[in-house]
C-alpha positions as CSV (number, residue, x, y, z in Angstrom):
1,X,3.2,15.5,12.3
2,X,0.4,13.6,11.7
3,X,0.6,10.0,12.8
4,X,-0.4,7.8,10.2
5,X,-2.1,4.6,12.6
6,X,-0.4,1.3,12.0
7,X,-1.5,-2.3,13.3
8,X,0.4,-5.6,13.7
9,X,0.4,-7.4,10.9
10,X,-1.6,-10.8,12.6
11,X,-1.1,-12.9,9.3
12,X,-2.5,-10.7,6.2
13,X,-2.2,-12.8,3.2
14,X,-0.2,-11.2,0.3
15,X,-1.1,-9.3,-2.2
16,X,-2.8,-9.9,-5.6
17,X,-0.4,-8.5,-8.3
18,X,-2.0,-8.0,-11.6
19,X,1.3,-7.8,-13.6
20,X,4.6,-6.4,-13.2
21,X,5.7,-2.7,-12.6
22,X,6.8,-2.7,-16.0
23,X,4.8,-3.5,-18.3
24,X,2.3,-0.5,-16.6
25,X,5.2,2.5,-16.4
26,X,5.9,1.3,-20.0
27,X,2.2,0.9,-21.5
28,X,0.8,4.1,-24.3
29,X,-1.9,4.8,-22.3
30,X,0.4,5.1,-18.4
31,X,1.3,8.6,-18.6
32,X,-2.4,9.8,-19.5
33,X,-3.8,8.0,-17.0
34,X,-1.9,9.1,-14.1
35,X,-1.8,12.9,-15.1
36,X,-6.3,12.3,-14.5
37,X,-7.5,10.5,-18.0
38,X,-10.3,8.1,-17.4
39,X,-10.6,6.9,-20.3
40,X,-6.6,5.8,-20.3
41,X,-6.5,4.4,-17.3
42,X,-9.8,2.1,-18.5
43,X,-7.4,1.3,-21.9
44,X,-4.2,0.0,-19.1
45,X,-6.3,-1.8,-16.9
46,X,-8.1,-3.6,-19.4
47,X,-4.3,-4.8,-20.7
48,X,-2.9,-5.6,-17.7
49,X,-5.6,-7.4,-15.4
50,X,-5.4,-11.0,-16.4
51,X,-8.5,-13.3,-15.9
52,X,-6.3,-16.2,-13.5
53,X,-6.2,-13.1,-11.1
54,X,-10.2,-12.8,-11.3
55,X,-10.1,-16.0,-10.4
56,X,-8.3,-16.4,-8.2
57,X,-9.5,-13.5,-6.1
58,X,-12.7,-14.4,-6.6
59,X,-11.4,-18.3,-5.3
60,X,-9.8,-16.5,-2.3
61,X,-12.4,-13.7,-1.1
62,X,-16.2,-14.5,-2.2
63,X,-17.3,-15.3,0.9
64,X,-16.3,-12.9,2.6
65,X,-18.2,-10.4,0.7
66,X,-15.4,-7.6,-0.2
67,X,-16.0,-3.7,-0.1
68,X,-13.6,-3.2,-2.7
69,X,-12.0,0.3,-1.4
70,X,-9.1,2.5,-3.3
71,X,-8.0,5.7,-2.4
72,X,-8.3,8.7,-4.2
73,X,-4.7,10.0,-5.6
74,X,-3.3,13.9,-5.7
75,X,-0.8,14.0,-8.3
76,X,1.7,17.0,-9.5
77,X,0.4,16.5,-12.9
78,X,-3.6,15.4,-12.2
79,X,-5.3,13.2,-10.6
80,X,-4.4,9.5,-10.7
81,X,-7.4,7.4,-11.7
82,X,-6.0,4.0,-12.6
83,X,-6.8,2.7,-8.5
84,X,-10.2,4.1,-8.7
85,X,-10.7,1.8,-12.5
86,X,-9.4,-0.7,-11.1
87,X,-11.6,-1.2,-7.9
88,X,-14.5,-0.8,-11.3
89,X,-13.3,-2.9,-13.3
90,X,-13.0,-5.6,-10.6
91,X,-16.5,-4.7,-9.2
92,X,-17.9,-5.2,-12.5
93,X,-16.6,-8.8,-12.9
94,X,-16.8,-10.1,-9.1
95,X,-20.0,-8.2,-7.9
96,X,-17.9,-6.8,-5.3
97,X,-19.2,-2.7,-4.1
98,X,-17.4,0.3,-3.7
99,X,-15.3,2.5,-1.4
100,X,-13.9,5.5,-3.9
101,X,-14.7,8.8,-1.1
102,X,-10.7,8.0,1.1
103,X,-8.3,10.4,-0.1
104,X,-4.7,10.0,0.3
105,X,-1.8,12.3,1.0
106,X,1.9,12.6,1.3
107,X,3.7,9.1,0.8
108,X,5.8,10.7,-2.1
109,X,9.4,9.6,-2.3
110,X,11.9,8.0,-4.5
111,X,14.5,5.9,-2.0
112,X,13.5,4.2,0.4
113,X,13.9,7.0,2.7
114,X,11.9,9.5,2.0
115,X,9.2,6.7,1.7
116,X,9.8,5.9,5.4
117,X,10.1,9.9,6.2
118,X,7.2,11.0,3.9
119,X,4.5,8.9,5.2
120,X,1.0,8.7,3.2
121,X,-1.9,10.3,5.0
122,X,-5.6,9.0,5.1
123,X,-9.1,10.3,5.2
124,X,-12.8,9.1,4.6
125,X,-15.4,7.8,5.7
126,X,-14.9,3.6,7.1
127,X,-18.5,1.7,8.1
128,X,-17.7,-0.9,10.8
129,X,-17.4,-4.4,10.7
130,X,-17.5,-4.8,7.2
131,X,-14.8,-6.2,6.0
132,X,-12.7,-4.2,2.8
133,X,-10.8,-5.5,0.1
134,X,-7.8,-2.9,-0.3
135,X,-7.0,-1.7,-4.5
136,X,-4.1,0.1,-5.6
137,X,-2.0,0.9,-8.2
138,X,1.5,0.0,-7.3
139,X,3.8,-1.5,-4.6
140,X,6.6,-0.5,-3.7
141,X,7.7,-1.0,0.0
142,X,4.2,-1.2,0.9
143,X,4.3,1.7,3.4
144,X,1.4,3.3,1.6
145,X,-1.3,-0.4,1.6
146,X,0.2,0.0,5.5
147,X,-1.1,3.4,6.5
148,X,-4.4,2.4,3.7
149,X,-4.6,-0.4,5.8
150,X,-4.8,1.2,9.4
151,X,-6.7,4.5,8.4
152,X,-9.7,1.8,8.2
153,X,-8.6,-1.0,11.1
154,X,-8.5,2.4,13.1
155,X,-12.3,3.2,12.9
156,X,-13.2,-0.3,13.1
157,X,-13.7,-1.6,10.1
158,X,-11.8,-5.3,8.7
159,X,-9.3,-5.1,6.5
160,X,-9.1,-8.8,4.1
161,X,-6.2,-8.7,1.7
162,X,-4.7,-6.0,-0.6
163,X,-4.3,-6.4,-4.3
164,X,-2.5,-3.7,-6.9
165,X,-2.3,-3.3,-10.8
166,X,1.8,-3.5,-10.5
167,X,4.6,-4.9,-8.1
168,X,7.5,-7.3,-8.0
169,X,6.3,-10.7,-6.0
170,X,9.3,-10.0,-3.9
171,X,7.3,-6.9,-2.7
172,X,4.3,-8.7,-2.4
173,X,4.8,-10.6,1.2
174,X,3.2,-7.4,3.5
175,X,3.4,-9.7,6.7
176,X,6.9,-8.9,8.8
177,X,8.0,-12.3,10.2
178,X,9.1,-13.3,13.4
179,X,12.5,-13.5,11.9
180,X,12.9,-10.3,10.4
181,X,11.8,-8.6,13.1
182,X,13.8,-10.4,15.3
183,X,16.8,-9.5,12.6
184,X,15.9,-5.8,12.8
185,X,15.2,-5.4,16.5
186,X,18.8,-7.1,16.7
187,X,20.4,-5.1,15.1
188,X,18.9,-1.2,15.2
189,X,16.5,-2.1,18.0
190,X,18.3,0.5,20.3
191,X,16.1,3.4,18.4
192,X,12.9,1.5,18.5
193,X,11.6,4.5,21.1
194,X,12.5,7.2,18.7
195,X,11.1,5.5,15.7
196,X,8.0,4.9,17.6
197,X,8.1,8.6,18.8
198,X,8.7,9.7,14.9
199,X,6.7,8.4,13.6
200,X,3.5,6.5,15.9
201,X,4.4,3.2,15.9
202,X,6.9,0.4,16.8
203,X,8.7,-2.1,14.0
204,X,5.8,-4.5,14.5
205,X,4.0,-2.5,12.2
206,X,7.0,-2.5,9.5
207,X,6.1,-4.5,6.3
208,X,8.9,-7.3,5.1
209,X,10.3,-5.1,2.7
210,X,10.5,-2.0,4.8
211,X,12.4,-4.2,7.7
212,X,14.5,-5.3,5.4
213,X,15.4,-2.2,3.7
214,X,16.8,-1.8,7.4
215,X,18.1,-4.5,8.3
216,X,21.1,-3.4,4.8
217,X,21.8,-0.1,6.6
218,X,25.1,-0.4,9.3
219,X,24.0,1.5,11.4
220,X,21.5,3.2,13.5
221,X,22.4,6.4,13.9
222,X,22.5,6.4,9.2
223,X,19.3,5.8,9.7
224,X,18.5,8.5,11.7
225,X,21.0,11.7,10.0
226,X,19.2,9.6,6.6
227,X,15.6,10.7,7.6
228,X,16.1,14.3,9.7
229,X,18.7,15.3,6.4
230,X,15.3,14.1,3.8
231,X,13.1,16.8,6.6
232,X,15.3,19.6,6.2
C-alpha cells in the first residue's frame, strides 16, 4: 500500500468555506461540472463565491504572497474542472498565481471508513519555500486536504491554509486538538501502532473530524475489522 505523507497540524488555520455542500450539489450546473464541463464549473463557482469571502482571504493571506494550488481529479464520468476553476477565479480577483499540475488519485468513498481506507494520493511539482494555499471542491472529514498538505510539505513547500468551494462549518477545523487526540488514544491507543503501519502516520496526523469519527466507535477491534473488510 502506498502511504500518503501526513504531518502534525501545528496550529493550521480553519478552512475557508464559500458555501454549503447542499447549495453546490443541488445547483443546476453541478452534474455537468463534475463531468468536466468547464463552462458549468464557471457558472457553479460564480454563483457560490461571496464577495465577503474574497475580502477575508485577501486580508488573511495577501501579505504571505500565496500560490493557489488545486488538484486535477479524475471522476468516473470525466475530469472534474471545478477545483481548477475555483483557483482561477480566486486568482483573477486576488491576483495570486496558480499551480494546477498536481494530480490526485484515490480518496473515493461514501462512508467514513471508506475515506480512511482509500487514502488520496497526490503527485506533481512543488517549489521549495513557496507559500501554498490549498484549493479544492469539497471538505468532509478533511483527509484529502490532509494528504494534499502532506504532499507539499514532504517536498519542502509551505502550506499556509486552505479554501474549498463547499462544506459544513463543523468540518472546517482540520487541526487536531490535544483534547480530541487524548480521547482517541484513551479509547483506541492500543491500535495506533497497527494504524501507523497500515497508513504511514500516527493519530496525531488525523484531522479533527476523522478523530471524532473514530472516537464514536465502541471497540478498537471494530475499527480494524471495518477497514480490513473494505479492501477485500
